[in-house]
MIMAR-375562 format. One record per atom (N, C-alpha, C): residue number from 1; atom name; x, y, z. Coordinates in nm, 2 decimals, padded with zeros to 4 digits, always signed. Layout:
N
@n->NUM	atom->CA	east->X	north->Y	up->Z
...
//
This chain:
116
@n->1	atom->N	east->-00.66	north->-01.31	up->-00.66
@n->1	atom->CA	east->-00.56	north->-01.21	up->-00.67
@n->1	atom->C	east->-00.43	north->-01.29	up->-00.68
@n->2	atom->N	east->-00.35	north->-01.25	up->-00.78
@n->2	atom->CA	east->-00.22	north->-01.32	up->-00.80
@n->2	atom->C	east->-00.12	north->-01.27	up->-00.70
@n->3	atom->N	east->-00.02	north->-01.36	up->-00.67
@n->3	atom->CA	east->+00.09	north->-01.33	up->-00.58
@n->3	atom->C	east->+00.17	north->-01.21	up->-00.63
@n->4	atom->N	east->+00.19	north->-01.20	up->-00.76
@n->4	atom->CA	east->+00.27	north->-01.10	up->-00.82
@n->4	atom->C	east->+00.21	north->-00.96	up->-00.79
@n->5	atom->N	east->+00.08	north->-00.95	up->-00.81
@n->5	atom->CA	east->+00.01	north->-00.82	up->-00.78
@n->5	atom->C	east->+00.02	north->-00.79	up->-00.63
@n->6	atom->N	east->+00.00	north->-00.89	up->-00.55
@n->6	atom->CA	east->+00.01	north->-00.86	up->-00.41
@n->6	atom->C	east->+00.15	north->-00.82	up->-00.36
@n->7	atom->N	east->+00.25	north->-00.88	up->-00.42
@n->7	atom->CA	east->+00.39	north->-00.84	up->-00.39
@n->7	atom->C	east->+00.41	north->-00.70	up->-00.43
@n->8	atom->N	east->+00.36	north->-00.66	up->-00.55
@n->8	atom->CA	east->+00.38	north->-00.52	up->-00.60
@n->8	atom->C	east->+00.31	north->-00.42	up->-00.51
@n->9	atom->N	east->+00.19	north->-00.46	up->-00.46
@n->9	atom->CA	east->+00.12	north->-00.37	up->-00.37
@n->9	atom->C	east->+00.20	north->-00.36	up->-00.24
@n->10	atom->N	east->+00.25	north->-00.48	up->-00.19
@n->10	atom->CA	east->+00.32	north->-00.48	up->-00.06
@n->10	atom->C	east->+00.44	north->-00.40	up->-00.06
@n->11	atom->N	east->+00.51	north->-00.37	up->-00.17
@n->11	atom->CA	east->+00.62	north->-00.29	up->-00.17
@n->11	atom->C	east->+00.59	north->-00.14	up->-00.13
@n->12	atom->N	east->+00.46	north->-00.11	up->-00.15
@n->12	atom->CA	east->+00.42	north->+00.03	up->-00.11
@n->12	atom->C	east->+00.38	north->+00.05	up->+00.03
@n->13	atom->N	east->+00.38	north->-00.06	up->+00.11
@n->13	atom->CA	east->+00.33	north->-00.05	up->+00.25
@n->13	atom->C	east->+00.41	north->+00.05	up->+00.33
@n->14	atom->N	east->+00.55	north->+00.04	up->+00.33
@n->14	atom->CA	east->+00.62	north->+00.14	up->+00.41
@n->14	atom->C	east->+00.59	north->+00.29	up->+00.37
@n->15	atom->N	east->+00.59	north->+00.31	up->+00.24
@n->15	atom->CA	east->+00.57	north->+00.44	up->+00.18
@n->15	atom->C	east->+00.44	north->+00.50	up->+00.22
@n->16	atom->N	east->+00.33	north->+00.42	up->+00.18
@n->16	atom->CA	east->+00.20	north->+00.47	up->+00.21
@n->16	atom->C	east->+00.17	north->+00.47	up->+00.35
@n->17	atom->N	east->+00.22	north->+00.38	up->+00.43
@n->17	atom->CA	east->+00.19	north->+00.38	up->+00.58
@n->17	atom->C	east->+00.25	north->+00.51	up->+00.64
@n->18	atom->N	east->+00.37	north->+00.54	up->+00.61
@n->18	atom->CA	east->+00.43	north->+00.66	up->+00.67
@n->18	atom->C	east->+00.36	north->+00.79	up->+00.62
@n->19	atom->N	east->+00.34	north->+00.79	up->+00.49
@n->19	atom->CA	east->+00.27	north->+00.91	up->+00.43
@n->19	atom->C	east->+00.13	north->+00.93	up->+00.48
@n->20	atom->N	east->+00.05	north->+00.83	up->+00.49
@n->20	atom->CA	east->-00.08	north->+00.85	up->+00.54
@n->20	atom->C	east->-00.08	north->+00.89	up->+00.69
@n->21	atom->N	east->+00.01	north->+00.83	up->+00.76
@n->21	atom->CA	east->+00.03	north->+00.87	up->+00.90
@n->21	atom->C	east->+00.06	north->+01.02	up->+00.92
@n->22	atom->N	east->+00.15	north->+01.06	up->+00.84
@n->22	atom->CA	east->+00.19	north->+01.21	up->+00.84
@n->22	atom->C	east->+00.07	north->+01.29	up->+00.79
@n->23	atom->N	east->+00.01	north->+01.25	up->+00.69
@n->23	atom->CA	east->-00.11	north->+01.33	up->+00.64
@n->23	atom->C	east->-00.22	north->+01.34	up->+00.75
@n->24	atom->N	east->-00.24	north->+01.23	up->+00.81
@n->24	atom->CA	east->-00.35	north->+01.22	up->+00.91
@n->24	atom->C	east->-00.31	north->+01.31	up->+01.03
@n->25	atom->N	east->-00.19	north->+01.32	up->+01.07
@n->25	atom->CA	east->-00.14	north->+01.40	up->+01.18
@n->25	atom->C	east->-00.13	north->+01.55	up->+01.15
@n->26	atom->N	east->-00.12	north->+01.58	up->+01.02
@n->26	atom->CA	east->-00.10	north->+01.72	up->+00.98
@n->26	atom->C	east->-00.24	north->+01.80	up->+00.99
@n->27	atom->N	east->-00.24	north->+01.90	up->+01.07
@n->27	atom->CA	east->-00.37	north->+01.98	up->+01.09
@n->27	atom->C	east->-00.41	north->+02.05	up->+00.96
@n->28	atom->N	east->-00.32	north->+02.06	up->+00.86
@n->28	atom->CA	east->-00.35	north->+02.13	up->+00.74
@n->28	atom->C	east->-00.43	north->+02.04	up->+00.64
@n->29	atom->N	east->-00.43	north->+01.91	up->+00.67
@n->29	atom->CA	east->-00.50	north->+01.81	up->+00.58
@n->29	atom->C	east->-00.65	north->+01.83	up->+00.61
@n->30	atom->N	east->-00.72	north->+01.84	up->+00.50
@n->30	atom->CA	east->-00.87	north->+01.87	up->+00.51
@n->30	atom->C	east->-00.94	north->+01.76	up->+00.59
@n->31	atom->N	east->-01.03	north->+01.80	up->+00.67
@n->31	atom->CA	east->-01.11	north->+01.71	up->+00.75
@n->31	atom->C	east->-01.19	north->+01.61	up->+00.66
@n->32	atom->N	east->-01.24	north->+01.65	up->+00.55
@n->32	atom->CA	east->-01.31	north->+01.56	up->+00.46
@n->32	atom->C	east->-01.22	north->+01.44	up->+00.42
@n->33	atom->N	east->-01.09	north->+01.47	up->+00.40
@n->33	atom->CA	east->-01.00	north->+01.37	up->+00.36
@n->33	atom->C	east->-00.99	north->+01.26	up->+00.47
@n->34	atom->N	east->-00.97	north->+01.31	up->+00.59
@n->34	atom->CA	east->-00.95	north->+01.22	up->+00.71
@n->34	atom->C	east->-01.08	north->+01.14	up->+00.73
@n->35	atom->N	east->-01.19	north->+01.20	up->+00.72
@n->35	atom->CA	east->-01.32	north->+01.13	up->+00.74
@n->35	atom->C	east->-01.34	north->+01.03	up->+00.63
@n->36	atom->N	east->-01.31	north->+01.07	up->+00.51
@n->36	atom->CA	east->-01.33	north->+00.97	up->+00.39
@n->36	atom->C	east->-01.23	north->+00.85	up->+00.41
@n->37	atom->N	east->-01.11	north->+00.88	up->+00.44
@n->37	atom->CA	east->-01.02	north->+00.77	up->+00.46
@n->37	atom->C	east->-01.06	north->+00.68	up->+00.57
@n->38	atom->N	east->-01.10	north->+00.73	up->+00.68
@n->38	atom->CA	east->-01.15	north->+00.65	up->+00.80
@n->38	atom->C	east->-01.27	north->+00.57	up->+00.76
@n->39	atom->N	east->-01.36	north->+00.62	up->+00.69
@n->39	atom->CA	east->-01.48	north->+00.55	up->+00.64
@n->39	atom->C	east->-01.44	north->+00.44	up->+00.54
@n->40	atom->N	east->-01.35	north->+00.47	up->+00.45
@n->40	atom->CA	east->-01.31	north->+00.36	up->+00.35
@n->40	atom->C	east->-01.24	north->+00.25	up->+00.42
@n->41	atom->N	east->-01.15	north->+00.28	up->+00.52
@n->41	atom->CA	east->-01.08	north->+00.18	up->+00.59
@n->41	atom->C	east->-01.17	north->+00.10	up->+00.68
@n->42	atom->N	east->-01.27	north->+00.16	up->+00.74
@n->42	atom->CA	east->-01.37	north->+00.09	up->+00.81
@n->42	atom->C	east->-01.44	north->-00.01	up->+00.73
@n->43	atom->N	east->-01.48	north->+00.03	up->+00.61
@n->43	atom->CA	east->-01.55	north->-00.06	up->+00.51
@n->43	atom->C	east->-01.46	north->-00.18	up->+00.48
@n->44	atom->N	east->-01.33	north->-00.15	up->+00.46
@n->44	atom->CA	east->-01.24	north->-00.26	up->+00.42
@n->44	atom->C	east->-01.22	north->-00.36	up->+00.54
@n->45	atom->N	east->-01.21	north->-00.30	up->+00.66
@n->45	atom->CA	east->-01.18	north->-00.38	up->+00.78
@n->45	atom->C	east->-01.31	north->-00.44	up->+00.85
@n->46	atom->N	east->-01.42	north->-00.41	up->+00.79
@n->46	atom->CA	east->-01.55	north->-00.45	up->+00.86
@n->46	atom->C	east->-01.54	north->-00.61	up->+00.87
@n->47	atom->N	east->-01.60	north->-00.66	up->+00.98
@n->47	atom->CA	east->-01.59	north->-00.80	up->+01.01
@n->47	atom->C	east->-01.66	north->-00.90	up->+00.91
@n->48	atom->N	east->-01.73	north->-00.85	up->+00.81
@n->48	atom->CA	east->-01.81	north->-00.93	up->+00.72
@n->48	atom->C	east->-01.75	north->-00.94	up->+00.58
@n->49	atom->N	east->-01.62	north->-00.93	up->+00.56
@n->49	atom->CA	east->-01.56	north->-00.95	up->+00.43
@n->49	atom->C	east->-01.58	north->-01.09	up->+00.38
@n->50	atom->N	east->-01.64	north->-01.11	up->+00.26
@n->50	atom->CA	east->-01.69	north->-01.24	up->+00.22
@n->50	atom->C	east->-01.58	north->-01.35	up->+00.21
@n->51	atom->N	east->-01.46	north->-01.31	up->+00.17
@n->51	atom->CA	east->-01.35	north->-01.41	up->+00.15
@n->51	atom->C	east->-01.27	north->-01.45	up->+00.28
@n->52	atom->N	east->-01.31	north->-01.39	up->+00.39
@n->52	atom->CA	east->-01.24	north->-01.42	up->+00.52
@n->52	atom->C	east->-01.24	north->-01.57	up->+00.56
@n->53	atom->N	east->-01.33	north->-01.64	up->+00.51
@n->53	atom->CA	east->-01.34	north->-01.78	up->+00.56
@n->53	atom->C	east->-01.24	north->-01.87	up->+00.48
@n->54	atom->N	east->-01.18	north->-01.82	up->+00.37
@n->54	atom->CA	east->-01.08	north->-01.90	up->+00.30
@n->54	atom->C	east->-00.94	north->-01.86	up->+00.35
@n->55	atom->N	east->-00.87	north->-01.96	up->+00.41
@n->55	atom->CA	east->-00.74	north->-01.92	up->+00.47
@n->55	atom->C	east->-00.65	north->-01.86	up->+00.36
@n->56	atom->N	east->-00.57	north->-01.77	up->+00.40
@n->56	atom->CA	east->-00.47	north->-01.69	up->+00.32
@n->56	atom->C	east->-00.53	north->-01.60	up->+00.22
@n->57	atom->N	east->-00.63	north->-01.65	up->+00.14
@n->57	atom->CA	east->-00.69	north->-01.57	up->+00.04
@n->57	atom->C	east->-00.76	north->-01.45	up->+00.10
@n->58	atom->N	east->-00.84	north->-01.48	up->+00.21
@n->58	atom->CA	east->-00.91	north->-01.37	up->+00.28
@n->58	atom->C	east->-00.81	north->-01.26	up->+00.33
@n->59	atom->N	east->-00.70	north->-01.30	up->+00.38
@n->59	atom->CA	east->-00.60	north->-01.21	up->+00.43
@n->59	atom->C	east->-00.54	north->-01.13	up->+00.32
@n->60	atom->N	east->-00.51	north->-01.20	up->+00.21
@n->60	atom->CA	east->-00.45	north->-01.13	up->+00.09
@n->60	atom->C	east->-00.54	north->-01.02	up->+00.04
@n->61	atom->N	east->-00.67	north->-01.06	up->+00.03
@n->61	atom->CA	east->-00.77	north->-00.96	up->-00.02
@n->61	atom->C	east->-00.77	north->-00.84	up->+00.07
@n->62	atom->N	east->-00.77	north->-00.87	up->+00.20
@n->62	atom->CA	east->-00.78	north->-00.76	up->+00.30
@n->62	atom->C	east->-00.66	north->-00.67	up->+00.29
@n->63	atom->N	east->-00.54	north->-00.72	up->+00.28
@n->63	atom->CA	east->-00.42	north->-00.64	up->+00.26
@n->63	atom->C	east->-00.42	north->-00.56	up->+00.13
@n->64	atom->N	east->-00.46	north->-00.63	up->+00.03
@n->64	atom->CA	east->-00.47	north->-00.56	up->-00.10
@n->64	atom->C	east->-00.57	north->-00.45	up->-00.10
@n->65	atom->N	east->-00.69	north->-00.47	up->-00.05
@n->65	atom->CA	east->-00.79	north->-00.36	up->-00.04
@n->65	atom->C	east->-00.74	north->-00.25	up->+00.05
@n->66	atom->N	east->-00.67	north->-00.28	up->+00.16
@n->66	atom->CA	east->-00.62	north->-00.17	up->+00.24
@n->66	atom->C	east->-00.52	north->-00.09	up->+00.17
@n->67	atom->N	east->-00.43	north->-00.15	up->+00.10
@n->67	atom->CA	east->-00.32	north->-00.08	up->+00.02
@n->67	atom->C	east->-00.39	north->+00.00	up->-00.09
@n->68	atom->N	east->-00.48	north->-00.05	up->-00.16
@n->68	atom->CA	east->-00.55	north->+00.02	up->-00.27
@n->68	atom->C	east->-00.62	north->+00.14	up->-00.21
@n->69	atom->N	east->-00.68	north->+00.13	up->-00.09
@n->69	atom->CA	east->-00.75	north->+00.24	up->-00.03
@n->69	atom->C	east->-00.65	north->+00.35	up->+00.01
@n->70	atom->N	east->-00.54	north->+00.31	up->+00.06
@n->70	atom->CA	east->-00.44	north->+00.41	up->+00.09
@n->70	atom->C	east->-00.38	north->+00.48	up->-00.03
@n->71	atom->N	east->-00.36	north->+00.41	up->-00.14
@n->71	atom->CA	east->-00.31	north->+00.47	up->-00.26
@n->71	atom->C	east->-00.42	north->+00.57	up->-00.32
@n->72	atom->N	east->-00.54	north->+00.53	up->-00.31
@n->72	atom->CA	east->-00.65	north->+00.61	up->-00.36
@n->72	atom->C	east->-00.66	north->+00.74	up->-00.28
@n->73	atom->N	east->-00.65	north->+00.73	up->-00.14
@n->73	atom->CA	east->-00.65	north->+00.84	up->-00.05
@n->73	atom->C	east->-00.54	north->+00.94	up->-00.08
@n->74	atom->N	east->-00.42	north->+00.88	up->-00.09
@n->74	atom->CA	east->-00.30	north->+00.97	up->-00.12
@n->74	atom->C	east->-00.32	north->+01.05	up->-00.25
@n->75	atom->N	east->-00.38	north->+00.98	up->-00.35
@n->75	atom->CA	east->-00.40	north->+01.05	up->-00.47
@n->75	atom->C	east->-00.50	north->+01.16	up->-00.46
@n->76	atom->N	east->-00.59	north->+01.16	up->-00.36
@n->76	atom->CA	east->-00.69	north->+01.26	up->-00.34
@n->76	atom->C	east->-00.65	north->+01.37	up->-00.24
@n->77	atom->N	east->-00.53	north->+01.35	up->-00.17
@n->77	atom->CA	east->-00.49	north->+01.45	up->-00.08
@n->77	atom->C	east->-00.43	north->+01.57	up->-00.15
@n->78	atom->N	east->-00.42	north->+01.69	up->-00.09
@n->78	atom->CA	east->-00.36	north->+01.80	up->-00.15
@n->78	atom->C	east->-00.21	north->+01.77	up->-00.19
@n->79	atom->N	east->-00.18	north->+01.80	up->-00.31
@n->79	atom->CA	east->-00.05	north->+01.76	up->-00.37
@n->79	atom->C	east->+00.06	north->+01.82	up->-00.29
@n->80	atom->N	east->+00.05	north->+01.95	up->-00.25
@n->80	atom->CA	east->+00.16	north->+02.02	up->-00.18
@n->80	atom->C	east->+00.19	north->+01.95	up->-00.05
@n->81	atom->N	east->+00.08	north->+01.90	up->+00.02
@n->81	atom->CA	east->+00.11	north->+01.83	up->+00.14
@n->81	atom->C	east->+00.18	north->+01.70	up->+00.12
@n->82	atom->N	east->+00.13	north->+01.62	up->+00.02
@n->82	atom->CA	east->+00.19	north->+01.50	up->-00.02
@n->82	atom->C	east->+00.34	north->+01.51	up->-00.05
@n->83	atom->N	east->+00.37	north->+01.61	up->-00.13
@n->83	atom->CA	east->+00.51	north->+01.64	up->-00.17
@n->83	atom->C	east->+00.60	north->+01.68	up->-00.04
@n->84	atom->N	east->+00.54	north->+01.76	up->+00.04
@n->84	atom->CA	east->+00.61	north->+01.81	up->+00.16
@n->84	atom->C	east->+00.64	north->+01.69	up->+00.25
@n->85	atom->N	east->+00.54	north->+01.61	up->+00.28
@n->85	atom->CA	east->+00.56	north->+01.49	up->+00.37
@n->85	atom->C	east->+00.65	north->+01.39	up->+00.30
@n->86	atom->N	east->+00.65	north->+01.37	up->+00.17
@n->86	atom->CA	east->+00.74	north->+01.27	up->+00.11
@n->86	atom->C	east->+00.88	north->+01.32	up->+00.12
@n->87	atom->N	east->+00.90	north->+01.45	up->+00.11
@n->87	atom->CA	east->+01.04	north->+01.50	up->+00.13
@n->87	atom->C	east->+01.09	north->+01.49	up->+00.27
@n->88	atom->N	east->+01.00	north->+01.51	up->+00.37
@n->88	atom->CA	east->+01.04	north->+01.50	up->+00.51
@n->88	atom->C	east->+01.06	north->+01.35	up->+00.54
@n->89	atom->N	east->+00.99	north->+01.26	up->+00.48
@n->89	atom->CA	east->+01.01	north->+01.12	up->+00.51
@n->89	atom->C	east->+01.14	north->+01.08	up->+00.45
@n->90	atom->N	east->+01.17	north->+01.12	up->+00.33
@n->90	atom->CA	east->+01.30	north->+01.09	up->+00.27
@n->90	atom->C	east->+01.42	north->+01.14	up->+00.35
@n->91	atom->N	east->+01.40	north->+01.26	up->+00.41
@n->91	atom->CA	east->+01.51	north->+01.32	up->+00.49
@n->91	atom->C	east->+01.51	north->+01.27	up->+00.63
@n->92	atom->N	east->+01.41	north->+01.19	up->+00.67
@n->92	atom->CA	east->+01.41	north->+01.14	up->+00.81
@n->92	atom->C	east->+01.36	north->+01.24	up->+00.91
@n->93	atom->N	east->+01.29	north->+01.34	up->+00.87
@n->93	atom->CA	east->+01.24	north->+01.45	up->+00.96
@n->93	atom->C	east->+01.09	north->+01.46	up->+00.97
@n->94	atom->N	east->+01.02	north->+01.36	up->+00.93
@n->94	atom->CA	east->+00.88	north->+01.36	up->+00.92
@n->94	atom->C	east->+00.81	north->+01.35	up->+01.06
@n->95	atom->N	east->+00.68	north->+01.37	up->+01.07
@n->95	atom->CA	east->+00.61	north->+01.35	up->+01.19
@n->95	atom->C	east->+00.62	north->+01.20	up->+01.23
@n->96	atom->N	east->+00.62	north->+01.11	up->+01.14
@n->96	atom->CA	east->+00.64	north->+00.97	up->+01.17
@n->96	atom->C	east->+00.77	north->+00.94	up->+01.24
@n->97	atom->N	east->+00.88	north->+00.99	up->+01.18
@n->97	atom->CA	east->+01.01	north->+00.97	up->+01.24
@n->97	atom->C	east->+01.02	north->+01.04	up->+01.38
@n->98	atom->N	east->+00.96	north->+01.16	up->+01.39
@n->98	atom->CA	east->+00.96	north->+01.22	up->+01.53
@n->98	atom->C	east->+00.89	north->+01.14	up->+01.63
@n->99	atom->N	east->+00.77	north->+01.08	up->+01.59
@n->99	atom->CA	east->+00.70	north->+01.00	up->+01.69
@n->99	atom->C	east->+00.77	north->+00.87	up->+01.72
@n->100	atom->N	east->+00.83	north->+00.81	up->+01.62
@n->100	atom->CA	east->+00.90	north->+00.69	up->+01.65
@n->100	atom->C	east->+01.02	north->+00.71	up->+01.74
@n->101	atom->N	east->+01.09	north->+00.82	up->+01.72
@n->101	atom->CA	east->+01.21	north->+00.86	up->+01.80
@n->101	atom->C	east->+01.16	north->+00.89	up->+01.95
@n->102	atom->N	east->+01.05	north->+00.96	up->+01.96
@n->102	atom->CA	east->+00.99	north->+00.98	up->+02.09
@n->102	atom->C	east->+00.96	north->+00.85	up->+02.17
@n->103	atom->N	east->+00.89	north->+00.76	up->+02.09
@n->103	atom->CA	east->+00.85	north->+00.63	up->+02.15
@n->103	atom->C	east->+00.97	north->+00.55	up->+02.19
@n->104	atom->N	east->+01.08	north->+00.55	up->+02.11
@n->104	atom->CA	east->+01.20	north->+00.48	up->+02.14
@n->104	atom->C	east->+01.26	north->+00.54	up->+02.27
@n->105	atom->N	east->+01.26	north->+00.67	up->+02.28
@n->105	atom->CA	east->+01.32	north->+00.74	up->+02.40
@n->105	atom->C	east->+01.24	north->+00.70	up->+02.52
@n->106	atom->N	east->+01.11	north->+00.70	up->+02.51
@n->106	atom->CA	east->+01.03	north->+00.67	up->+02.63
@n->106	atom->C	east->+01.04	north->+00.52	up->+02.67
@n->107	atom->N	east->+01.05	north->+00.44	up->+02.57
@n->107	atom->CA	east->+01.07	north->+00.29	up->+02.60
@n->107	atom->C	east->+01.21	north->+00.27	up->+02.66
@n->108	atom->N	east->+01.31	north->+00.34	up->+02.62
@n->108	atom->CA	east->+01.44	north->+00.33	up->+02.68
@n->108	atom->C	east->+01.44	north->+00.38	up->+02.82
@n->109	atom->N	east->+01.37	north->+00.49	up->+02.84
@n->109	atom->CA	east->+01.36	north->+00.55	up->+02.98
@n->109	atom->C	east->+01.29	north->+00.45	up->+03.07
@n->110	atom->N	east->+01.18	north->+00.39	up->+03.02
@n->110	atom->CA	east->+01.11	north->+00.30	up->+03.10
@n->110	atom->C	east->+01.19	north->+00.18	up->+03.13
@n->111	atom->N	east->+01.27	north->+00.13	up->+03.04
@n->111	atom->CA	east->+01.35	north->+00.01	up->+03.06
@n->111	atom->C	east->+01.46	north->+00.04	up->+03.16
@n->112	atom->N	east->+01.52	north->+00.16	up->+03.16
@n->112	atom->CA	east->+01.62	north->+00.19	up->+03.25
@n->112	atom->C	east->+01.56	north->+00.21	up->+03.39
@n->113	atom->N	east->+01.44	north->+00.26	up->+03.40
@n->113	atom->CA	east->+01.37	north->+00.27	up->+03.54
@n->113	atom->C	east->+01.34	north->+00.14	up->+03.59
@n->114	atom->N	east->+01.30	north->+00.05	up->+03.51
@n->114	atom->CA	east->+01.26	north->-00.09	up->+03.55
@n->114	atom->C	east->+01.38	north->-00.17	up->+03.60
@n->115	atom->N	east->+01.49	north->-00.15	up->+03.53
@n->115	atom->CA	east->+01.62	north->-00.22	up->+03.56
@n->115	atom->C	east->+01.68	north->-00.18	up->+03.69
@n->116	atom->N	east->+01.65	north->-00.06	up->+03.74
@n->116	atom->CA	east->+01.71	north->-00.02	up->+03.87
@n->116	atom->C	east->+01.66	north->-00.09	up->+03.98
//
């Protein structure tokens, strides 16, 4: 796999990561979609990927297959949910942003309790 293709795929990591996170957390997302994505990611992350013994190449293939799996899954998700979550991500009001803000607040609270 060429570096150019990998870089092109890597640009989609934040978008697809947030979007898939939101879709997975949304109870309106069909169960078949969640099960299918979980199975596909398990197949990609299985410990017997043939190119893992080659340094860097094995990791590039793993990243590329993960990103392609996420792109494929997003393409199969209900379009209205994808559009709704993309708009919420762009506005900073998505489930992803809410969870990140909650985690930051909890981490800050824990840090202040430890500092006392």
